C-alpha positions in Angstrom: 6.0 -0.9 -24.8 6.9 -4.6 -25.1 3.9 -6.5 -23.8 0.1 -6.5 -23.8 0.2 -6.0 -20.0 2.2 -2.8 -20.4 -0.4 -1.5 -22.9 -3.2 -2.5 -20.5 -1.4 -0.6 -17.6 -1.1 2.5 -19.8 -4.8 2.2 -20.8 -5.9 1.9 -17.1 -3.8 4.9 -16.0 -5.3 7.0 -18.8 -8.8 5.9 -17.9 -8.2 6.8 -14.3 -7.0 10.3 -15.3 -10.0 10.8 -17.5 -12.4 9.8 -14.7 -10.9 12.6 -12.6 -12.2 15.1 -15.2 -15.8 13.8 -15.4 -18.4 16.1 -13.9 -21.0 14.7 -11.6 -23.2 16.7 -9.3 -22.4 14.5 -6.3 -18.6 14.9 -6.8 -16.3 17.2 -5.1 -14.8 19.5 -7.7 -11.3 20.8 -7.6 -10.7 23.6 -10.1 -7.2 24.9 -10.7 -6.7 28.3 -12.4 -4.5 27.7 -15.4 -4.5 31.0 -17.3 -1.1 32.5 -18.1 -1.0 34.1 -14.6 -1.6 30.8 -12.9 0.9 28.9 -15.1 3.5 31.6 -14.4 2.9 31.2 -10.7 3.3 27.4 -10.7 -0.3 26.1 -11.2 0.7 23.2 -13.5 2.7 21.3 -10.7 -0.2 22.1 -8.3 -2.7 20.5 -10.7 -0.4 17.5 -11.2 -0.1 17.1 -7.4 -3.9 17.1 -7.0 -4.3 14.4 -9.8 -1.5 12.3 -8.2 -2.8 12.6 -4.7 -6.4 11.8 -5.7 -5.2 8.8 -7.7 -3.1 7.6 -4.9 -6.1 7.7 -2.5 -8.4 6.2 -5.1 -11.0 9.0 -4.6 -13.6 8.3 -7.2 -15.9 11.1 -6.1 -13.4 13.9 -6.9 -13.3 15.7 -10.2 -10.1 17.7 -11.1 -10.4 20.3 -13.8 -8.9 23.6 -15.0 -10.2 27.0 -15.7 -9.0 30.3 -17.1 -8.2 33.4 -15.1 -10.1 33.6 -11.8 -9.4 37.3 -11.5 -7.0 37.4 -8.6 -3.7 37.1 -10.3 -1.7 38.3 -7.3 -2.9 35.2 -5.4 -2.1 32.6 -8.0 -1.9 29.6 -8.0 -5.6 29.5 -7.1 -7.5 26.3 -6.4 -11.3 26.3 -5.8 -12.9 23.3 -4.1 -16.6 22.8 -4.5 -18.2 20.3 -2.1 -21.9 19.4 -2.6 -24.0 21.1 0.1 -21.2 23.4 1.3 -19.8 26.8 0.3 -16.9 27.0 -2.2 -13.5 27.3 -0.7 -10.8 29.2 -2.5 -7.2 28.4 -1.8 -4.5 30.9 -2.7 -0.8 30.8 -3.4 -1.0 27.0 -3.4 2.2 25.0 -3.5 2.4 21.3 -4.6 3.6 20.4 -1.0 0.3 21.7 0.4 -1.9 19.5 -1.8 -1.8 16.4 0.4 -3.0 18.3 3.4 -5.9 20.0 1.4 -6.9 16.5 0.1 -6.6 14.9 3.5 -8.3 17.5 5.6 -10.7 19.2 3.3 -11.7 16.7 0.6 -11.6 13.5 2.7 -12.5 14.9 6.1 -14.6 18.0 5.2 -12.5 20.5 7.2 -11.1 23.3 5.0 -7.5 24.3 5.6 -8.2 27.9 6.7 -4.6 29.1 6.7 -4.4 28.3 2.9 -7.7 29.9 2.0 -8.5 33.3 0.6 -9.7 34.6 4.0 -6.1 34.5 5.3 -5.0 36.8 2.4 -7.7 39.5 2.7 
C-alpha cells in the first residue's frame, strides 16, 4: 500500500463484504454450508463466487452467510436461498460456475433454478 487512495479502496472493499453479512428481514439470504463436509466438497469457492457475483451486481438487499452442517452431506456443497415471502430453496452439489445463473434467475428475477435444487436429487 503506497497511497491513501489505495487504503481507501481496501476500506471500501472490506465494508462492501461486511454489508453482505448483515442480516435484515427484507433481505434475500444466501446461506452456504461450510462444515467439514461442505468444505471438502468445494463450498469455499462457491461462497466466494456468491460474494463476488453479488458485489459485481451491487445487490445491496442480499446477505451472504455461512452455516455448519445442513445434514445432507452427500449433496454438498449446499446453498439455501431465503427470499422474503417465499419458500426456502435448497440448491445441491453447487459449483462456482452455477452461481451466476442462480443469482441472475433466482435472486434477481425470482425464478428458482429447478434443475440445481434439491427436488432434482430426490
